[in-house]
Structures are given as structure tokens and as C-alpha cells.
N, C-alpha and C positions, 0 to 999 in steps of 0.2 A: 504493500500500500504506500509506504513512504517512498519506495523507489519510483513508483508511477508518478507521484506528486513531484518528485525531484525532476523527472524527465519533462513533465509539463512546464515546470518553471524555466528550464533551459530553452524550451521552444518560445515561451513568452518573451524572455530576454532577447533572444535572437531576432524575433519579429520587431521588437521595439527598436533595436539598433538599426535594423534594415530600414524601417520607416524614417528614423531620424536622419539617416544618410540621404535618402531620397528627398526629404524636405529641405535638407541643407543644400543639396544640389539645385533644387528648384529655386530656393531663395537667392542663391548666387547668380543664377540665370536672370532673375528679376532685377537684381541690383545692377548687373552688367547691362541689361537692356535699358534700365533707367539712366545709367551713366552715359550710354551711347546716345540718348535722346537730348542730352544737354549740349548746347553749342555756345561758343564764345564769339562775340561780335565787338570789334574795336570802335570806340567813340572818343571824343575829346576828353582827355584826362584819365582814360582807363578803358575798361570793358563793361559791356552788359552781357547778361547770361540768358540764354533762350532755351526753353523746353520745346523741342520740335514736335513732341507727341501731342501737345495741346496748342501750339502756336502762341505761347505766352512768354513775355519777358518776365523773368522771375527774380533777378538780382542785378546788382551793379557793384563796381568797385567804388570805394569811398571817395576817391579823388576825381570822379567824373564831374565835369563842369558844364558840358553841353551835349545834348542827345537829339539826334534826328532818328526817329523810329522808322526803319526801312519798311517798304511794302512786303518784302519777304527776306528770309535769310536762307541761302542755299536752296532757293526755290520753294521754301515753305512759308506760306503767308503768316505775317505777324498780326494776330487778331485780338490780343488782350495784353494789358499791363497788369501783372499779377499782384496779389496781396503783398503789401510791404516791399514791392520790388525796388523802390528807391528810398525806402524809409531811412531817415537820418543821414541822407546824402547832403550834408550841409554846404558842399562846394558847388552843387548843381545850380546853374543860373538860368538855363534855357532848355526848353523841351519843345520839339516839333513832331507832331504825330502824322501818320499816314491814314489814308482812307479806309484801310482794312480794320483798324483798331475799333472794336465795337464796345469794349468794356474796360474801364479803369477800376481796378480792384480796391478792396478795403485798405485804407492807409497806404495806398500806393506811393504817394509823395509826401506822406506825413513827416513833419519836422524838417522839411527841406527849407531851411530858413533863408537861403540866398536865392531861392527860385523866384525870378521876377517876370519871366516871360513864358507863357504856355500857349502854343498855337494848336488848337484842336482842328480836326478835319471832319468833313462830312462823312458819316459812316459810324461815328460814335453814338451809342444808344444809351449806355448806362454808366453813371459815375457813382460808385458804391460808397458806403459810409466812411467818413473821415478821410477821404482820399487826399485832401489838401489841408488837413488840420495843421495849424501853427506854421503856415508858410508866410512868414512875416513880410517878405518882399513883394508879394503879389499885390498889384494895385488896381488892375482893370481886367475883368473876365467877361468875355463874350461867349456864351454857350451856343454851339452851332444848332442849326434847325433840326438835325437828325436826332438830338438827344431827347429821350422820352422820360427818363427817371434820374433823379438826384437823391442820394441817400442822406441819412441823418449825419449831422455834424461835418458835412463836406468842407465848408470853409470856416469852421469854428476857429476862433483865435488867430485869424489872419489880420493882424493889427493894422496893416497898411492898406488893406483892401478898401477902395473908395467907390467903385462903380461895378455893378453886375447887370448884364443884359440877358434875359431868358428868351429862349427861342419859341417858335410857334408850336413845336411838337411836344413840349414838356407836359406830361400828364400827372406826374407825382413829384412833389418836393418834400423832402424829409424834414424832421423836426430839428430844432437847434442849429439850423443851417448857418446862421450868421452870429451865433453867440460870441461875445467878446470881440466882435469886429468894430472896435470903438471909433474908427474913422470912416466907416461906410456911410456915404452920403446919399446914394440913390440906387434904386432897383428899378430897372425898366423891363417891360415885357412886350414881346411882339404882339401887335394888335390882333393877329389872327389866332393867337393861342386860345383854345376852347375852355381852359380851366382857370387861368389866372389873368390878372390885369394890374395896372399900376396907376395910382392917382398921385401926381406930383412926386413921383419917386418912392411912394409907399406901396408895398405889395398887398393886394386884395384879391378876393376870388372874382371870377369872371363877371358874375351878376352884381358885384359890388355890394354884397350884404355882410361880408365878414372882413374885418381888417386883420391881415395875417402877420405882417411884420413892418415895423417902423425902423428905418436905419438909424443906428445909434450915433452916427457922426453928423447928422443934420444939426445945424446950428440954432434952429428956432428955440426960443425959450418958452413959447406957448404954442399949443396946438389944438385945433378944433377938429374933432372927428367928422369926416365928411358926411353930409346928409345921405340917408339911405342905408347906412351901415347899421346892422341889427346887433352884431356881436363883435367884441374885440377878442381876438383869438388867444390861445394859450401862449404866454410869454411873448406877446406881440411887441411890447415895449421894454423888453429885457435889458436892464441896466442902461437905459437911455438917460444919461445924466445931465443933459443940457436943458431939458424941459422943466419949467417951474410950475406951469399951469396947464391943466387939461380941461377942455370943454367937451362933454359928451353930447352927442346929437340927440334930438327928440325921437328919432327912429330907433334908438338903441333899446334892447331888451335885457341883455346880459353882458357881464364882464367875465371873461374866461379865466381859467386857472393860471395863476402867476402872471396875469396880463401886464401889470405894471411893476413887476418884481425889481426890487432894489433900485428904484429911480431915486438916487440920493439927493437930487436937487428939487424934486417935486414938492411943492408947498400947498397947492390947492387943486381940488377936483370939483368941477361943477357938474352935478348929476341932474338930469331931467326926471320928470315924474313917470317916465316910461320904463325906467330900470326896474327889473323884477328880481334878478339874481346877481349876487356878487360872489364870484367863484372862489375856490380855495386858493389862498395865498395871493389874492388879486393885488394887494398893495403891500405884500410882505417886504419888510425891511426898508420902506420908504421913510427914512429917519427924519426928513424935514417936513413931512406932511403934517399940517396943523389945522387945515380948514376943510372939513368934510361935513356936508349936510345930507344925511340919508333921506331920500324922498319917500313919500307915503305910498310908494308902489312896490318897494323892496319887500320880498317875502322870505328871502333866505340870505344869510351872511355865512359864507363858507368857512371851512376849516382854515385857521390861520390867516384869514382875509386881511387883517390889519396888524398882524404880528410884528412887533418891533418898530412900530411907528412912533418914534420917540417924541415927535412934535405935537402929537395929539394931547389936548388938555381936557376937552369936553366932547361928549358924544351923546346924541339923542337917538334911541332906537325907536322908530315909529311903530304905530299900532298895526301896520300891515305885516310886520315881521312875525313869523311864526317860530322860527328856530335860529338861535345864535349858536353856531356849531363850534366844535372843539377848537380851543386856542385862538378864537376869532380876534381877540384883543390882547392876547398874551404878550407880556414884556413891553407893554405901552407904559413905560415907567414914569411918564409925566402926566398921565391921565388922572385927573382930579375928580371930575364929575361925570357920572353916567346916569342917564334917565332911561329907564326901560318902560315902554308904554304897555298898557293893557292890550292883550292880543298875543304876546309872546307866550309860548307854552313850554319851550325847552331852552335851557341854558346849558350848553355842552361842557364836557370835561375841559378843565384848564382855560375856560373861555376868557377869564380876566387874570390868569396866573401871573404873578410877579408884577402886578400894577402897583408898585410900591407907594405911590402917592395918592392912590384912590381913597377918598375920604367917606363917600356916602353913595349907597345904591339902594333904591327902593324897589323891592321885588313885587310886581303886581300879582293879584290873585289868579290871573290866568296861567301863571307858571305852574306846571305840574311836575317838572323834572329838572333838577339841578345836578349836573354831572360832577364826578369826582374832581376835587381840587379846582373847582371853577373859580374860587376866589383865594386860592392858596398864595401865601406870601404877599398878600395885600396888607402890608404892615400898618398902613395909616387908616385902614377901614374901621369905622366905629359902628 
């Protein structure tokens, strides 16, 4: 019995070794095949590296200063700039693309801080997320008519970017596209674009009902939302630090999430009686904001809507409001007087958290729920 088991064990060991050898040989063949597909192409300052099996530029030497992407390499069309292909190539100054390139991959030119000139070609369809993030030298971008999609964060933190023109074919623009582009002054859109439009350099949807993005580099100190706009979109005025006064139009119904996020110079917001919803974080961190009169049309004040608005000293919650959501006025450290009107039913958790100068709040009988720590660390409250 033991002898039979021993024989079976030898067979199992032998089979295992045989299979391991076969797999090893197969792996070697795959590696060799992969290596054979990689090609080197000389450019100014070094080489770029090409995967002939996918038609993709995959890497470059750190000293590369100028690149003209050829139509083909050894007869194989170059159709894509791959993920992080030129990432951190901080000597790169100029890129010229061919008509075959249809995709620029994620972070393809991220952190190319000297890149000042990019010439796109017709044929390009997709620019993926963060493709040009933190390209400080870029100043003017014209997106060709062939481009249909631009991913999230594509031009984020391009501090010198001043002007962008979108083509007629773009169907999808990602979020956070121009965050921290503090010198961006104008966004233009081809008039034949079916999805987007521009009003005086401000990006809106085609039917001009939603304001999508206001360039942070515009020098105006006051701004009136154009007539017809119903909603200010998510992060539309993200860190627009030149504006001191905002006039919302009578057609407006809602203020989107983080719409006026950290506008450090904003002092006053004029709201019409049409506003119904103030979204989460709408005025988060607007530390100079001191004059806000909530109209008697507002029904909801979102989470953290006025969090950290250090300039606020007085606020009246009108009787149209049903819910003051979590953290709505948290860390408003100079807020002294709060008047909550009859009609409010819910005061959310941390709603007035750390309002250290808040002295008096009268809770109306309509309130049926006060969340945890709604008035925590309100040290002056009596």
C-alpha cells in the first residue's frame, strides 16, 4: 500500500515539473514577442518608444525637447499616445501630432512643465483624463473638430493657460477640467457644437440653461449670471478669486454642488426669489462672504453650503426652508445671530458646529429633529 502511494507521488512530481517547464517556455516566448514589438524612434533630445503591436507611443527619454509624431514607424501606423508616455518629461517644449493619432492616453503629458506648444491634427477623437495636468507653459489650446471627448482633469493646474477653443464635435467634457487654471480668461466654443456654447467666454450648455464653468482668470470683480440660466453647475466658479459680487438671475432655480467653492474675495451674493435649492458646499470656504439674504423661495440648504464662511455675522432662515442639512453653517466663526423661521423641520448634524461667536438661536416649534452636534462648540451660545 505504501509502495503504491510512493509511486503515485513520483508521477505527480514528474507531471508538475513537466508542466512548469512548458509554462516557463511559453512565458519566455511571450516576453520575447513583447520585446520584439517595441521599437525605438529618434527625436530631438533622445528617443521615443513605440509598441508596434498596438500602434502606441509608450515612453520617451527624459531629455526629449521636441517631438513630431510620425504617421507610421517602419510602416506601422502610429494611432495613440499611451498612458504616461511623456509623463514628467520636463524638457519637452513642442509636440506635433499626425492625422492617425486618435487617442491621447491618461496622463500622457502630465507634469511636462516646459511644454508650450501642442499642434493637434484632425483625426484625434479622445483626450483621456489628466492628459495635460500641470503643464505650466501651455497658454492657448485649440481643440480640433475631430475631437469628441475630453476626460476629467485634462488641463487641471495649467497655470499659464489663458484661452481654450472647443470644436464643433465635442460631445462630452469631463469634470474638473480647468481647476487651478488661475489665468484662464476665456473659453470659446464652435457655434455648430450641439452640446455646448459660450457666453462672453463663459462655458454653458447649448440651450443656455446651465452655467458650466467661469474662467478663473477673468478680471471682473462683479458678475451677473446671464438671463435664462436655471442652474449654476457643480464647481462652476471654483476658486474664482477676482469676483467680489455675484448677481443671480431671476430665471435661476438652483445652485449646484460647490458652485462657488473657495471664492476668497466674494463678499456679496444677490439671490432672487426664484432660488429653491442651495446645493452642498455651494459657498464652502468663501471666507469674505458677509452679505447673504436667503429669499423666501429656498426650501433646502445643502450639506456644508456655507461652511467656513468667516465673514458671515447674521443669517435669517426663511419660512420656506424645510431642512438645514449637515454642516450647513459649520465653522462660521463670526456668526453672531441666527433667526430660524417657522417652517423648518430639520436641523442637521453639525449644522452650526464651531460657530464660536453665536450668541442666540430661537428654535421654532416646527422643528422636529435636531441632529447630533448641531450646535457643538458654540461656546458663546446662551
